[in-house]
A tleap script that builds the chain and sets N, CA, C and O, in Angstrom:
source leaprc.protein.ff14SB
mol = sequence {
  NMET SER SER SER ASP ARG ILE PRO ALA ARG
  ASP LEU PRO PRO GLY THR VAL ARG ARG VAL
  GLY ASP TRP ALA VAL GLY ASN ARG ASP GLY
  GLU LEU PHE GLY VAL SER ARG ARG CYS ARG
  HIE GLN LEU ALA ASP LEU SER GLU GLY SER
  ILE ASP ALA ASP GLY CYS LEU VAL CYS PRO
  TRP HIE GLN SER ARG TYR ASP VAL GLU SER
  GLY GLU MET VAL GLU GLY PRO ARG GLY PHE
  LEU GLY TYR HIE GLY PRO ALA PRO GLY TYR
  SER GLN LEU VAL ARG GLY TYR ALA ARG PHE
  LEU LYS LEU ARG VAL ARG ARG VAL VAL ARG
  ARG GLY LYS ASP VAL VAL VAL CGLU
}
set mol.1.N position { -14.335 5.698 -30.508 }
set mol.1.CA position { -14.886 4.403 -30.046 }
set mol.1.C position { -14.960 3.612 -30.724 }
set mol.1.O position { -15.636 3.869 -31.720 }
set mol.2.N position { -14.300 2.096 -30.634 }
set mol.2.CA position { -14.098 1.374 -30.915 }
set mol.2.C position { -15.106 0.486 -30.290 }
set mol.2.O position { -15.347 0.810 -29.127 }
set mol.3.N position { -16.140 -1.126 -30.974 }
set mol.3.CA position { -16.251 -2.226 -30.792 }
set mol.3.C position { -15.654 -2.438 -29.593 }
set mol.3.O position { -16.368 -2.170 -28.626 }
set mol.4.N position { -14.089 -3.012 -29.261 }
set mol.4.CA position { -13.649 -3.587 -28.356 }
set mol.4.C position { -14.016 -2.760 -27.159 }
set mol.4.O position { -14.181 -3.412 -26.128 }
set mol.5.N position { -14.138 -1.778 -27.097 }
set mol.5.CA position { -14.390 -1.182 -26.442 }
set mol.5.C position { -15.775 -1.291 -25.617 }
set mol.5.O position { -16.228 -0.279 -25.082 }
set mol.6.N position { -16.328 -2.319 -25.537 }
set mol.6.CA position { -17.776 -2.490 -24.941 }
set mol.6.C position { -18.226 -3.797 -24.943 }
set mol.6.O position { -17.839 -4.626 -25.767 }
set mol.7.N position { -18.869 -3.980 -24.235 }
set mol.7.CA position { -19.377 -5.729 -23.968 }
set mol.7.C position { -21.080 -5.343 -23.273 }
set mol.7.O position { -21.686 -4.661 -22.447 }
set mol.8.N position { -21.211 -6.319 -24.289 }
set mol.8.CA position { -23.255 -6.439 -23.990 }
set mol.8.C position { -23.405 -6.505 -22.436 }
set mol.8.O position { -22.448 -6.959 -21.808 }
set mol.9.N position { -24.678 -6.035 -21.657 }
set mol.9.CA position { -24.282 -6.058 -20.444 }
set mol.9.C position { -24.551 -7.363 -19.931 }
set mol.9.O position { -23.638 -7.714 -19.184 }
set mol.10.N position { -25.500 -8.258 -20.053 }
set mol.10.CA position { -26.133 -9.364 -19.954 }
set mol.10.C position { -25.009 -10.659 -19.852 }
set mol.10.O position { -25.151 -11.689 -19.192 }
set mol.11.N position { -23.561 -10.176 -20.934 }
set mol.11.CA position { -22.451 -10.526 -20.320 }
set mol.11.C position { -21.299 -10.563 -19.566 }
set mol.11.O position { -20.193 -11.087 -19.704 }
set mol.12.N position { -22.030 -9.620 -18.425 }
set mol.12.CA position { -21.470 -9.143 -17.366 }
set mol.12.C position { -22.415 -9.198 -15.958 }
set mol.12.O position { -23.049 -8.147 -16.047 }
set mol.13.N position { -22.725 -9.676 -15.059 }
set mol.13.CA position { -23.787 -9.738 -14.491 }
set mol.13.C position { -22.907 -9.589 -12.851 }
set mol.13.O position { -21.684 -9.576 -12.710 }
set mol.14.N position { -23.814 -9.502 -11.893 }
set mol.14.CA position { -22.617 -9.016 -11.188 }
set mol.14.C position { -22.264 -10.170 -10.820 }
set mol.14.O position { -22.746 -11.236 -11.206 }
set mol.15.N position { -20.740 -9.878 -9.464 }
set mol.15.CA position { -19.607 -10.867 -9.473 }
set mol.15.C position { -18.816 -10.945 -10.713 }
set mol.15.O position { -17.637 -11.050 -10.376 }
set mol.16.N position { -18.929 -10.942 -11.985 }
set mol.16.CA position { -17.715 -11.476 -12.926 }
set mol.16.C position { -17.074 -10.570 -13.738 }
set mol.16.O position { -17.726 -9.534 -13.868 }
set mol.17.N position { -16.037 -10.590 -14.326 }
set mol.17.CA position { -14.732 -10.094 -15.169 }
set mol.17.C position { -14.586 -10.693 -16.087 }
set mol.17.O position { -14.241 -11.861 -16.264 }
set mol.18.N position { -14.961 -9.568 -17.017 }
set mol.18.CA position { -14.344 -9.526 -18.502 }
set mol.18.C position { -13.064 -9.008 -18.979 }
set mol.18.O position { -12.283 -8.283 -18.363 }
set mol.19.N position { -12.937 -9.560 -20.371 }
set mol.19.CA position { -12.042 -9.036 -21.133 }
set mol.19.C position { -13.251 -8.101 -21.895 }
set mol.19.O position { -14.418 -8.388 -22.159 }
set mol.20.N position { -12.348 -6.675 -22.167 }
set mol.20.CA position { -13.232 -5.456 -23.070 }
set mol.20.C position { -11.940 -4.484 -23.954 }
set mol.20.O position { -11.567 -3.319 -23.824 }
set mol.21.N position { -11.420 -5.850 -25.076 }
set mol.21.CA position { -10.125 -4.726 -25.559 }
set mol.21.C position { -8.987 -4.944 -24.683 }
set mol.21.O position { -8.447 -6.047 -24.592 }
set mol.22.N position { -8.525 -3.687 -23.891 }
set mol.22.CA position { -7.174 -4.218 -23.231 }
set mol.22.C position { -7.627 -4.179 -21.884 }
set mol.22.O position { -6.772 -4.519 -21.066 }
set mol.23.N position { -8.594 -3.899 -21.491 }
set mol.23.CA position { -9.002 -3.629 -19.657 }
set mol.23.C position { -9.627 -4.996 -19.585 }
set mol.23.O position { -9.904 -5.688 -20.566 }
set mol.24.N position { -9.842 -5.351 -18.181 }
set mol.24.CA position { -10.690 -6.120 -17.110 }
set mol.24.C position { -11.447 -5.185 -16.522 }
set mol.24.O position { -11.068 -4.261 -15.802 }
set mol.25.N position { -12.623 -5.486 -16.886 }
set mol.25.CA position { -14.188 -4.401 -16.657 }
set mol.25.C position { -14.916 -5.867 -15.895 }
set mol.25.O position { -15.000 -6.936 -16.499 }
set mol.26.N position { -15.416 -5.649 -14.431 }
set mol.26.CA position { -16.209 -6.100 -13.681 }
set mol.26.C position { -17.613 -5.390 -13.320 }
set mol.26.O position { -18.095 -4.260 -13.396 }
set mol.27.N position { -17.986 -6.613 -12.908 }
set mol.27.CA position { -19.342 -5.789 -12.091 }
set mol.27.C position { -19.443 -5.959 -10.625 }
set mol.27.O position { -19.981 -6.994 -10.231 }
set mol.28.N position { -19.097 -5.276 -9.929 }
set mol.28.CA position { -18.786 -5.749 -8.009 }
set mol.28.C position { -20.633 -4.720 -7.853 }
set mol.28.O position { -20.719 -3.512 -7.636 }
set mol.29.N position { -21.812 -5.671 -8.044 }
set mol.29.CA position { -22.865 -6.236 -7.393 }
set mol.29.C position { -23.421 -4.864 -7.961 }
set mol.29.O position { -23.990 -4.050 -7.234 }
set mol.30.N position { -23.241 -4.698 -9.129 }
set mol.30.CA position { -24.235 -3.258 -10.282 }
set mol.30.C position { -22.983 -1.930 -9.898 }
set mol.30.O position { -23.503 -0.816 -9.836 }
set mol.31.N position { -21.444 -1.958 -9.646 }
set mol.31.CA position { -20.676 -0.896 -9.831 }
set mol.31.C position { -20.048 -1.313 -11.024 }
set mol.31.O position { -19.697 -2.488 -11.124 }
set mol.32.N position { -19.881 -0.600 -11.840 }
set mol.32.CA position { -19.238 -0.986 -12.632 }
set mol.32.C position { -17.598 -0.728 -12.535 }
set mol.32.O position { -17.287 0.325 -11.979 }
set mol.33.N position { -16.589 -1.513 -12.981 }
set mol.33.CA position { -15.416 -1.127 -12.520 }
set mol.33.C position { -14.304 -1.453 -14.473 }
set mol.33.O position { -14.502 -2.417 -15.212 }
set mol.34.N position { -13.609 -0.677 -14.652 }
set mol.34.CA position { -12.625 -1.101 -15.436 }
set mol.34.C position { -10.926 -0.786 -15.108 }
set mol.34.O position { -10.474 0.348 -14.951 }
set mol.35.N position { -10.196 -1.936 -15.054 }
set mol.35.CA position { -8.567 -1.430 -15.201 }
set mol.35.C position { -7.807 -2.092 -16.134 }
set mol.35.O position { -8.490 -2.832 -16.843 }
set mol.36.N position { -7.038 -2.087 -16.297 }
set mol.36.CA position { -5.801 -2.474 -17.218 }
set mol.36.C position { -6.004 -3.806 -16.929 }
set mol.36.O position { -6.664 -4.169 -15.955 }
set mol.37.N position { -5.303 -4.814 -17.976 }
set mol.37.CA position { -5.854 -6.279 -17.690 }
set mol.37.C position { -4.953 -7.135 -17.494 }
set mol.37.O position { -5.120 -8.346 -17.633 }
set mol.38.N position { -3.237 -6.237 -16.930 }
set mol.38.CA position { -2.524 -7.044 -16.362 }
set mol.38.C position { -1.574 -7.128 -15.165 }
set mol.38.O position { -1.031 -6.131 -14.689 }
set mol.39.N position { -1.481 -7.812 -14.913 }
set mol.39.CA position { -1.428 -8.003 -13.518 }
set mol.39.C position { 0.396 -7.405 -13.540 }
set mol.39.O position { 1.189 -7.733 -14.423 }
set mol.40.N position { 0.706 -6.576 -12.462 }
set mol.40.CA position { 1.951 -6.107 -11.712 }
set mol.40.C position { 2.903 -7.221 -11.453 }
set mol.40.O position { 4.115 -7.016 -11.372 }
set mol.41.N position { 2.326 -8.483 -11.314 }
set mol.41.CA position { 3.560 -9.273 -10.601 }
set mol.41.C position { 3.949 -9.951 -11.812 }
set mol.41.O position { 5.079 -9.678 -12.217 }
set mol.42.N position { 3.261 -10.781 -12.489 }
set mol.42.CA position { 4.100 -11.788 -13.836 }
set mol.42.C position { 2.988 -11.671 -14.474 }
set mol.42.O position { 2.445 -12.760 -14.655 }
set mol.43.N position { 2.288 -10.549 -14.997 }
set mol.43.CA position { 1.325 -9.903 -15.893 }
set mol.43.C position { 0.466 -11.559 -16.332 }
set mol.43.O position { 0.728 -12.269 -17.302 }
set mol.44.N position { -0.291 -11.737 -15.554 }
set mol.44.CA position { -1.273 -12.845 -15.573 }
set mol.44.C position { -2.621 -11.999 -16.573 }
set mol.44.O position { -2.501 -10.778 -16.673 }
set mol.45.N position { -3.367 -12.405 -16.999 }
set mol.45.CA position { -4.690 -11.682 -17.198 }
set mol.45.C position { -5.884 -11.182 -16.147 }
set mol.45.O position { -6.744 -11.992 -15.800 }
set mol.46.N position { -5.894 -10.107 -15.762 }
set mol.46.CA position { -7.044 -10.115 -14.907 }
set mol.46.C position { -8.134 -10.428 -14.697 }
set mol.46.O position { -8.780 -10.897 -13.760 }
set mol.47.N position { -8.441 -9.820 -16.634 }
set mol.47.CA position { -10.276 -10.152 -17.232 }
set mol.47.C position { -10.271 -11.650 -16.529 }
set mol.47.O position { -11.355 -11.903 -16.003 }
set mol.48.N position { -9.236 -12.741 -16.405 }
set mol.48.CA position { -9.762 -14.199 -16.306 }
set mol.48.C position { -9.596 -14.427 -14.399 }
set mol.48.O position { -9.699 -15.435 -13.699 }
set mol.49.N position { -9.273 -12.835 -14.031 }
set mol.49.CA position { -9.543 -13.045 -12.581 }
set mol.49.C position { -11.066 -13.413 -12.118 }
set mol.49.O position { -11.863 -13.900 -12.920 }
set mol.50.N position { -11.434 -13.118 -10.650 }
set mol.50.CA position { -12.523 -12.718 -9.785 }
set mol.50.C position { -12.709 -11.548 -8.830 }
set mol.50.O position { -11.640 -11.051 -8.477 }
set mol.51.N position { -13.942 -10.915 -8.262 }
set mol.51.CA position { -13.853 -10.307 -7.181 }
set mol.51.C position { -14.326 -10.810 -5.729 }
set mol.51.O position { -15.377 -11.387 -5.452 }
set mol.52.N position { -13.424 -10.492 -4.998 }
set mol.52.CA position { -13.848 -10.608 -3.436 }
set mol.52.C position { -15.250 -10.387 -2.848 }
set mol.52.O position { -16.313 -9.989 -3.325 }
set mol.53.N position { -14.841 -10.805 -1.599 }
set mol.53.CA position { -16.304 -10.438 -0.840 }
set mol.53.C position { -15.828 -8.711 -0.468 }
set mol.53.O position { -16.635 -7.808 -0.246 }
set mol.54.N position { -14.256 -8.570 -0.478 }
set mol.54.CA position { -14.363 -7.196 -0.415 }
set mol.54.C position { -14.320 -6.006 -1.643 }
set mol.54.O position { -13.925 -4.848 -1.509 }
set mol.55.N position { -14.707 -6.477 -2.548 }
set mol.55.CA position { -14.667 -5.781 -3.863 }
set mol.55.C position { -13.209 -5.982 -4.667 }
set mol.55.O position { -13.001 -5.529 -5.793 }
set mol.56.N position { -12.322 -6.679 -3.947 }
set mol.56.CA position { -10.652 -6.381 -4.418 }
set mol.56.C position { -11.331 -7.353 -5.830 }
set mol.56.O position { -12.238 -8.178 -5.941 }
set mol.57.N position { -10.341 -6.731 -6.757 }
set mol.57.CA position { -9.919 -7.927 -8.040 }
set mol.57.C position { -9.006 -8.889 -7.712 }
set mol.57.O position { -7.818 -8.572 -7.642 }
set mol.58.N position { -9.404 -10.160 -7.470 }
set mol.58.CA position { -7.861 -11.492 -7.572 }
set mol.58.C position { -7.191 -12.059 -9.038 }
set mol.58.O position { -7.744 -12.464 -10.061 }
set mol.59.N position { -6.340 -11.967 -8.825 }
set mol.59.CA position { -5.574 -12.308 -10.086 }
set mol.59.C position { -5.435 -13.636 -9.945 }
set mol.59.O position { -4.882 -14.215 -9.010 }
set mol.60.N position { -5.986 -14.147 -10.965 }
set mol.60.CA position { -6.186 -15.900 -10.949 }
set mol.60.C position { -4.757 -16.294 -10.743 }
set mol.60.O position { -4.775 -17.504 -10.521 }
set mol.61.N position { -3.352 -15.783 -10.706 }
set mol.61.CA position { -2.535 -16.672 -11.203 }
set mol.61.C position { -2.238 -16.863 -9.806 }
set mol.61.O position { -2.660 -17.878 -9.253 }
set mol.62.N position { -1.408 -15.814 -9.021 }
set mol.62.CA position { -1.504 -16.213 -7.734 }
set mol.62.C position { -1.708 -14.931 -6.454 }
set mol.62.O position { -0.903 -14.291 -5.778 }
set mol.63.N position { -3.600 -14.970 -6.570 }
set mol.63.CA position { -3.969 -13.804 -5.822 }
set mol.63.C position { -3.960 -12.153 -5.180 }
set mol.63.O position { -4.518 -11.667 -4.197 }
set mol.64.N position { -3.235 -11.684 -6.020 }
set mol.64.CA position { -2.423 -10.829 -5.684 }
set mol.64.C position { -3.999 -9.626 -5.872 }
set mol.64.O position { -4.535 -9.595 -6.980 }
set mol.65.N position { -4.463 -8.917 -4.948 }
set mol.65.CA position { -5.843 -8.141 -4.241 }
set mol.65.C position { -5.770 -7.014 -5.102 }
set mol.65.O position { -4.554 -6.843 -5.187 }
set mol.66.N position { -6.336 -6.104 -5.820 }
set mol.66.CA position { -6.238 -5.143 -6.527 }
set mol.66.C position { -7.620 -4.155 -6.077 }
set mol.66.O position { -8.755 -4.566 -6.320 }
set mol.67.N position { -7.362 -2.675 -5.328 }
set mol.67.CA position { -8.311 -1.741 -5.506 }
set mol.67.C position { -8.999 -1.469 -6.548 }
set mol.67.O position { -8.313 -0.674 -7.191 }
set mol.68.N position { -10.004 -1.677 -7.114 }
set mol.68.CA position { -10.430 -1.219 -8.780 }
set mol.68.C position { -10.647 0.516 -8.629 }
set mol.68.O position { -10.390 1.269 -9.568 }
set mol.69.N position { -10.995 0.846 -7.726 }
set mol.69.CA position { -11.202 2.280 -7.533 }
set mol.69.C position { -10.006 3.170 -7.729 }
set mol.69.O position { -10.185 4.235 -8.319 }
set mol.70.N position { -8.517 2.773 -7.195 }
set mol.70.CA position { -7.473 3.343 -7.589 }
set mol.70.C position { -5.825 2.743 -8.100 }
set mol.70.O position { -4.721 3.256 -8.286 }
set mol.71.N position { -6.472 1.259 -8.191 }
set mol.71.CA position { -5.726 0.489 -9.481 }
set mol.71.C position { -4.766 0.031 -8.242 }
set mol.71.O position { -3.940 -0.631 -8.869 }
set mol.72.N position { -4.442 -0.018 -7.166 }
set mol.72.CA position { -3.677 -0.363 -6.165 }
set mol.72.C position { -3.205 -1.684 -5.781 }
set mol.72.O position { -4.197 -2.301 -5.394 }
set mol.73.N position { -2.388 -2.259 -5.719 }
set mol.73.CA position { -2.265 -3.333 -5.176 }
set mol.73.C position { -2.218 -3.476 -3.803 }
set mol.73.O position { -1.274 -2.929 -3.232 }
set mol.74.N position { -3.319 -4.312 -2.904 }
set mol.74.CA position { -3.570 -4.482 -1.723 }
set mol.74.C position { -2.994 -5.545 -0.973 }
set mol.74.O position { -2.418 -5.615 0.112 }
set mol.75.N position { -3.196 -6.056 -1.538 }
set mol.75.CA position { -2.421 -7.543 -0.907 }
set mol.75.C position { -1.186 -8.030 -2.085 }
set mol.75.O position { -1.465 -7.864 -3.272 }
set mol.76.N position { -0.080 -8.517 -1.782 }
set mol.76.CA position { 0.710 -9.192 -2.750 }
set mol.76.C position { 0.407 -10.613 -3.088 }
set mol.76.O position { -0.381 -11.454 -2.655 }
set mol.77.N position { 1.549 -10.562 -4.257 }
set mol.77.CA position { 1.478 -12.303 -4.520 }
set mol.77.C position { 1.568 -13.054 -3.029 }
set mol.77.O position { 2.125 -12.700 -1.991 }
set mol.78.N position { 0.521 -14.643 -3.474 }
set mol.78.CA position { 1.074 -16.170 -2.917 }
set mol.78.C position { 1.636 -16.164 -3.226 }
set mol.78.O position { 1.844 -15.164 -2.539 }
set mol.79.N position { 3.044 -16.338 -4.152 }
set mol.79.CA position { 3.521 -17.447 -4.637 }
set mol.79.C position { 3.826 -16.776 -5.983 }
set mol.79.O position { 3.095 -15.958 -6.542 }
set mol.80.N position { 5.356 -17.370 -6.557 }
set mol.80.CA position { 5.711 -17.240 -8.029 }
set mol.80.C position { 6.195 -18.101 -9.073 }
set mol.80.O position { 6.616 -19.243 -8.891 }
set mol.81.N position { 6.120 -17.539 -10.109 }
set mol.81.CA position { 5.891 -19.173 -11.242 }
set mol.81.C position { 5.324 -19.906 -11.211 }
set mol.81.O position { 4.127 -19.619 -11.184 }
set mol.82.N position { 5.578 -20.934 -11.197 }
set mol.82.CA position { 4.522 -22.190 -10.508 }
set mol.82.C position { 4.231 -22.389 -9.218 }
set mol.82.O position { 3.492 -23.373 -9.255 }
set mol.83.N position { 4.329 -22.127 -8.303 }
set mol.83.CA position { 4.829 -22.135 -6.869 }
set mol.83.C position { 3.829 -21.205 -6.211 }
set mol.83.O position { 3.927 -19.978 -6.242 }
set mol.84.N position { 2.772 -21.945 -5.559 }
set mol.84.CA position { 1.211 -20.930 -4.801 }
set mol.84.C position { 1.514 -21.666 -3.353 }
set mol.84.O position { 1.391 -22.820 -2.944 }
set mol.85.N position { 1.927 -20.541 -2.840 }
set mol.85.CA position { 1.364 -20.865 -1.400 }
set mol.85.C position { 2.206 -19.547 -0.676 }
set mol.85.O position { 1.793 -18.458 -1.076 }
set mol.86.N position { 3.166 -19.494 0.187 }
set mol.86.CA position { 3.196 -18.415 1.229 }
set mol.86.C position { 5.115 -18.498 0.426 }
set mol.86.O position { 5.952 -19.317 0.047 }
set mol.87.N position { 4.768 -16.193 0.655 }
set mol.87.CA position { 6.509 -15.674 0.123 }
set mol.87.C position { 6.389 -14.703 1.115 }
set mol.87.O position { 7.486 -14.165 0.965 }
set mol.88.N position { 6.022 -14.281 1.735 }
set mol.88.CA position { 6.295 -13.404 2.939 }
set mol.88.C position { 7.322 -11.965 1.906 }
set mol.88.O position { 6.786 -11.005 1.354 }
set mol.89.N position { 8.892 -12.279 1.928 }
set mol.89.CA position { 9.834 -11.414 1.391 }
set mol.89.C position { 9.372 -10.899 0.460 }
set mol.89.O position { 9.170 -9.686 0.401 }
set mol.90.N position { 9.047 -11.915 -0.678 }
set mol.90.CA position { 8.617 -12.042 -2.350 }
set mol.90.C position { 7.169 -10.653 -2.787 }
set mol.90.O position { 6.994 -9.900 -3.745 }
set mol.91.N position { 6.368 -10.933 -1.404 }
set mol.91.CA position { 5.217 -10.912 -1.527 }
set mol.91.C position { 5.353 -9.004 -1.135 }
set mol.91.O position { 4.827 -8.106 -1.792 }
set mol.92.N position { 5.919 -8.901 -0.318 }
set mol.92.CA position { 6.781 -7.850 0.314 }
set mol.92.C position { 7.584 -7.018 -1.170 }
set mol.92.O position { 7.667 -5.797 -1.304 }
set mol.93.N position { 7.866 -7.583 -1.705 }
set mol.93.CA position { 9.365 -6.469 -3.008 }
set mol.93.C position { 7.748 -6.312 -4.069 }
set mol.93.O position { 7.497 -5.298 -4.720 }
set mol.94.N position { 7.309 -6.907 -4.045 }
set mol.94.CA position { 6.123 -7.040 -5.174 }
set mol.94.C position { 5.042 -5.761 -4.775 }
set mol.94.O position { 4.901 -4.791 -5.519 }
set mol.95.N position { 4.484 -5.882 -3.794 }
set mol.95.CA position { 3.566 -5.232 -3.633 }
set mol.95.C position { 4.655 -3.386 -3.178 }
set mol.95.O position { 4.025 -2.330 -3.241 }
set mol.96.N position { 5.972 -3.372 -2.836 }
set mol.96.CA position { 6.556 -2.057 -2.943 }
set mol.96.C position { 6.477 -1.600 -4.240 }
set mol.96.O position { 5.698 -0.661 -4.405 }
set mol.97.N position { 7.130 -2.047 -5.305 }
set mol.97.CA position { 7.090 -1.803 -6.620 }
set mol.97.C position { 5.770 -1.253 -7.118 }
set mol.97.O position { 5.457 -0.313 -7.850 }
set mol.98.N position { 4.937 -2.432 -6.274 }
set mol.98.CA position { 3.566 -2.236 -7.673 }
set mol.98.C position { 2.705 -0.885 -7.010 }
set mol.98.O position { 1.565 -0.651 -7.411 }
set mol.99.N position { 3.411 0.042 -5.879 }
set mol.99.CA position { 2.653 0.947 -5.399 }
set mol.99.C position { 3.588 2.113 -6.006 }
set mol.99.O position { 3.822 3.105 -5.314 }
set mol.100.N position { 4.075 1.996 -7.199 }
set mol.100.CA position { 4.321 3.038 -8.409 }
set mol.100.C position { 4.190 2.470 -9.607 }
set mol.100.O position { 4.748 3.082 -10.518 }
set mol.101.N position { 3.504 1.274 -9.956 }
set mol.101.CA position { 3.384 0.575 -11.480 }
set mol.101.C position { 1.655 0.271 -11.430 }
set mol.101.O position { 1.221 -0.692 -12.062 }
set mol.102.N position { 0.611 1.258 -10.551 }
set mol.102.CA position { -0.936 0.754 -10.259 }
set mol.102.C position { -1.255 0.667 -12.035 }
set mol.102.O position { -0.777 1.039 -13.107 }
set mol.103.N position { -2.434 -0.119 -11.450 }
set mol.103.CA position { -3.566 -0.156 -12.932 }
set mol.103.C position { -3.793 0.957 -13.040 }
set mol.103.O position { -3.849 1.914 -12.268 }
set mol.104.N position { -4.017 0.694 -14.758 }
set mol.104.CA position { -4.836 2.137 -14.961 }
set mol.104.C position { -5.834 1.363 -14.954 }
set mol.104.O position { -6.133 0.176 -15.088 }
set mol.105.N position { -6.647 3.232 -14.592 }
set mol.105.CA position { -8.286 2.855 -13.921 }
set mol.105.C position { -8.697 3.531 -15.599 }
set mol.105.O position { -8.062 4.251 -16.369 }
set mol.106.N position { -9.998 2.921 -15.668 }
set mol.106.CA position { -10.922 3.173 -16.689 }
set mol.106.C position { -12.504 3.228 -16.114 }
set mol.106.O position { -13.031 2.315 -15.478 }
set mol.107.N position { -13.318 4.852 -16.581 }
set mol.107.CA position { -14.858 4.860 -16.282 }
set mol.107.C position { -15.511 3.952 -16.758 }
set mol.107.O position { -15.343 3.989 -17.977 }
set mol.108.N position { -16.366 2.908 -16.398 }
set mol.108.CA position { -16.824 2.313 -17.214 }
set mol.108.C position { -18.168 2.560 -17.264 }
set mol.108.O position { -18.297 3.423 -16.396 }
set mol.109.N position { -19.629 2.281 -17.885 }
set mol.109.CA position { -20.918 2.893 -17.850 }
set mol.109.C position { -21.718 1.662 -18.848 }
set mol.109.O position { -21.211 0.920 -19.689 }
set mol.110.N position { -22.877 1.752 -18.481 }
set mol.110.CA position { -24.354 0.882 -19.190 }
set mol.110.C position { -24.574 2.245 -20.194 }
set mol.110.O position { -24.645 3.457 -19.994 }
set mol.111.N position { -24.621 1.631 -21.017 }
set mol.111.CA position { -24.998 2.391 -22.940 }
set mol.111.C position { -26.466 1.627 -23.077 }
set mol.111.O position { -26.068 0.462 -23.084 }
set mol.112.N position { -27.572 1.561 -23.164 }
set mol.112.CA position { -28.224 0.697 -23.489 }
set mol.112.C position { -28.228 -0.289 -23.061 }
set mol.112.O position { -28.438 -0.494 -21.866 }
set mol.113.N position { -27.840 -1.796 -24.498 }
set mol.113.CA position { -27.661 -2.579 -23.800 }
set mol.113.C position { -26.202 -3.001 -23.774 }
set mol.113.O position { -25.901 -4.154 -24.085 }
set mol.114.N position { -25.403 -2.226 -23.463 }
set mol.114.CA position { -24.123 -2.167 -23.500 }
set mol.114.C position { -23.584 -1.714 -22.176 }
set mol.114.O position { -24.150 -1.038 -21.317 }
set mol.115.N position { -22.025 -2.371 -22.185 }
set mol.115.CA position { -21.430 -2.118 -20.957 }
set mol.115.C position { -20.156 -0.988 -21.886 }
set mol.115.O position { -19.422 -1.444 -22.762 }
set mol.116.N position { -20.143 0.038 -21.582 }
set mol.116.CA position { -18.955 0.901 -22.278 }
set mol.116.C position { -17.932 1.397 -21.912 }
set mol.116.O position { -18.182 2.501 -21.428 }
set mol.117.N position { -16.176 1.007 -21.863 }
set mol.117.CA position { -15.288 1.762 -21.258 }
set mol.117.C position { -15.099 2.937 -21.942 }
set mol.117.O position { -14.982 3.132 -23.151 }
set mol.118.N position { -15.080 3.899 -20.759 }
set mol.118.CA position { -14.650 5.279 -21.625 }
set mol.118.C position { -13.456 5.684 -21.765 }
set mol.118.O position { -13.223 6.704 -22.414 }
savepdb mol mol.pdb
quit
């Protein structure tokens, strides 16, 4: 395990998402998660995303929502390229292929003063 697979726990308070190596690691009110960093829509960095009220990881670019336990996209993008707004047919298309291209999910634990991606 390299130092790139860990982050000080103080840097990951509840409600935050951070980059830890190739992973977007988050803290859902004390429950830790780790998923691959690239959105299945347009490859935005999910470590710059947020956690919504349902505990889903939200993409910072077009607000695709991901279940962090399964890696599945539960809501498609709200836009594409530089456009931010309704795109019903397009969103359905993206959700369709995202069913087969789920985010990779990793176990994340606290070890001492660090949060570690296993």
